[in-house]
N, C-alpha and C positions, 0 to 999 in steps of 0.2 A: 508522469511519463513512464510507460512500460508497466504501470501498476505496481511498481516496486514497493512503495509504502503500504498499499492496501493488502498486497499478497503477504508481506512480512507480518503485518499486524493481525490479519485474519488467522494466519497459521499459529501465531503466538497465543491469540485469544482461545482458539479451539483446543490446542494441545495442552495449555495450562488450565483449561476448563475455568476460565475467568468468570466472575460474577458481575452482572450488570449493576452499576452504581448510580450514575446520573445520566439523564437524557436532556439534551439542550433543545429548546424550541427553535424554530426557524425564523420567527419574527425578529426583525432588527438586523439580520445578517444576510438574508436571502430574498431576492426578487424572483418571481417566476419568469423563466425565459420563454415559455410558450404555454399554451393551453391545449388540452386534449378535447377533441370534438367527436361525438358519436351520433350518427343520424341527425346531424344538424344542431345538436344541443351541446353547449359548452359545459364540460364537467368541472367540478371544483378542482383547483390546482393542488397538486401534491408537492409540498416543499421538502427538501432534503433534511434528514435527521443527522444529528451527531450525538455520540454518547461516550461515557467513560466506563470501563470495566476494571475490576479489581482482582488481583491475585494476592492472597494473603500468605506471606512467608512464615516459616517457623520462627520462634523467638530469636532475636539477635540478627536476623537477616532482613534485607530490604523487601518491602511490599512492592508490587508493580501496578501502576495505574496506566491503563491503555486508552488513549484518545483516538477515536475513529469516526469518520464522517462519510456520508454518501457523496458530498461535494464540498469544495472549498467555498467559503463565503464570497458572495458577489460584491460586497462592500464592507467597510469597517472591519477588515480582517485583523488589524492589530488589536482592536477592542475585543474581538472574539478570542484571540490568543490570551489576552489578559483575563477575560472572564473564565476561560477554562482553567487557568492557573489559580484563579480565585476559588473555583469550585473544589480544587484539589489541595488547597493550601493547608487545610486542617490536618492533613497527614504529613506535614513537615517534609515537603519535597526536597530531596538532596540533589537530584540530577534530572535533567531533561534530555532525552535522546529522540532525534527525529530520523525518519527514513525517507530517502529520496533517490533519484536516479541521475546519472551523468552519462551523456552520450559521447562516445569516442569512436575512432575507426577500428575498434577491436574486431578480431575474427570471432564470429559467434561460437566457435568451437573452443576458444580459449577460456581459461578460468576468469571469472569476473573479479576485478579489483574493487577495493573499497577506498573511497576518498573521504577524508575527515576534515571538518572545520569546527572549532570549538571556541567557547568564550573564555576558556581557561587553559593556560599552557600545561598545567599538571594533568588535566583530563586529556588533552591532545597527546601528550607524551605516553599516557597509559594506553591510548588507542594505537599509537604507532609501535608499541611493543608487541602488538598482535600481528602475526604473519599476514601479509596481503593488504595491509593498510598503508595508504600514502597520504601526504598532506595535500589538501585542496589549495591551490595557489592561483592568484590572479583570476578569480572567478566570482560569480554571484550565486547565492542560493535564493531562489525566488519562491513565491507562493507562501503557504502556511508554514512550510519548513523553515524559511527564513524568519517569518514573523514570530514563531515560537522561540527561536534562538534569541531574537531581540527582546522579547517579553521576559525571558528567563534572565538575560543579562541585566535588565532593569532592576531585577529583584536580587541580584547577586547570587543567583542559582547557577551552578555549573551546568553547562549545556553543550551538547555536541551533535552535529549533523553527520550522519553516515550516508554516503551516496554510493549506491551500487552501480557498477559499470554495465552499460548496455550498448549494442551496436547502433550507431546513429541512423543507419538505413532501416532499422527495424524498431525504432523507439516507440512506435505505436502498438507493438505486439507485447502482450504480457510476458514478463521475464522473471520466472521464479528462480533462475540461477542467480541473478543479481540480488533478489530478495533474500535468498539463502546466505549469500556472502555477507550482506549487511547485518542480517539477523545473527549470524555466527559471531560477529564482532560484538554486537549488543549483548548477547548472552554471556560472553566472557566478561564483559564489563559489569554485568549484573551479578555475576557469580552463579549463574543458573546452568543446569545441564538439561538439554532437550535435543532429542534426535531430530535431524533435519532430513531424514531419508525420504519422507513424503514429498518435500519440496524438490529434492534432488531428482527424484523419479520424474516429477512433472518437468523439471528442467531438461532432462535428457530427451523427453518426447518433443518438447517445444523446440529444442535446438535442432533435432533431426528435421522437424517440419520447416524451420526457417531455411536450413541448408537446401532442402528439396525445392523450395520456391525459387532459388536462384537459377537464372538461365544458364550459367556456366560456373566453373570453380571460382571461388572468390579470391584465391591466392595461389601462386605457384610455389610458395614456400611450404615444404612438407612439414615444417615444425609449427605452422600456423601461428607465427608470432605477430599477432595483431596488436592494436592499441598504441602504436608508436606515432600516430598522427598521419600516416600515409593513407590515402584513399584506397578502399578495398573494392569498390564497385564503380563501374561506369554509369553514366546517366541512364542508359538503357536497362542495366541490371537493377538500378534503383526503382525504375518504373515497373519492373517485373515483380517486385514484392509489395509495391505500394497498395494495390487493391486488396491483396490478401491481408496486409497489415491492418488496413482500415476495418475490414470485416472481423478480424480477430479482436481488435480493440472494442468494437461494438458488442461482441459476444462477451468479452471480459467485463464490460460495464454492466451488462444485463445480469450476469452471474453474481457479480458483487452486490447489485441491488437486491436480488432475490435472497442472497445469504443474509443481508442485513434485515430484510423483512421477516425472515424466519426467526432470527434472534429476537426481534421485537415481539413477534407473535408468541414466542415461548414465554416472554415476560407478561404479556397481556393478550389473552385469547381474543379479546375484542378486535385486535388488529389483524386477525386471521382473514377477515373479509377483504381487506386491502391486498393481502398476500395472494389470496385466491384470484382476485381480479387481475393482478399482474401476471400470474401464471396463465390464466385463460387468454389474456390479451396477446401473449406470445406463443400460444398453443403448446405450453409446456406442462400443463397440469398432469397429464398422464405420466410424464417422467418423474414428477415430484409427488405423485399421489400418495404413496405409502408414507413418506415423510410428513406430508401435510396431515394425514389422518392420525399419525402418531401424536400430534398436538392435542388431540381430544381423547385419546385412549387413557384408560385408568393408569394412574401413576405418572403420567407425562407432566 
């Protein structure tokens, strides 16, 4: 929802310059949801990839392993979570942190809160000491975020889910503000310093875009104090942003897929053909041409 986890993880991976460590095959967790047809011929199905990246800390500090996937498993998700932890277990995992979104009636111009749910009271208390963090109460954490928390609890590994707040009427729109809020908390818990200015710049542009889509002002309160459970949009206003939200969501999914393909092609030039086909299919090769050619230039 709102791409909160993917945006946070991609930013962390890129700005820490993390090293690819393990790639997980798709067999056993993913079923193709459709097939692509060109000129009447069915093409081989492309299954989503998942991989782990590593940031090595200086002596005495924690390393960071980052799990990222193109799609959540279509079945056996708990076994998938356990397999990921198995792959990382040789590095003596101390903590598991997941990123997710929570939709509320917040005003999109307000700061995004972070809600926390943990397998450990001590870890929860640590998060609550950070400004802007609230307890997640009487709720459920669905999808892989919940499965990873369960899998970690099985192994007595401290785990915490950080949920960034997004407006419920724009939950399909990528929300870097919520990603930055959750990532800020995670960085403090990891003892890492990393500028979030890039994310916050994106957030300001997206926030202005969301507000412009609204047919009329979303609140009469000049302080914009949203997030207290009161509806901020009428049905007609919600309809006014729904089409734009769906289009933005599709664009975000495509960009995410292209970024992952670039990362895979950097590891294995043989995968560049798949990247080129994806760019051509969406008419985007011209926009990415220089970056694509950099894969083959000396020193790349």
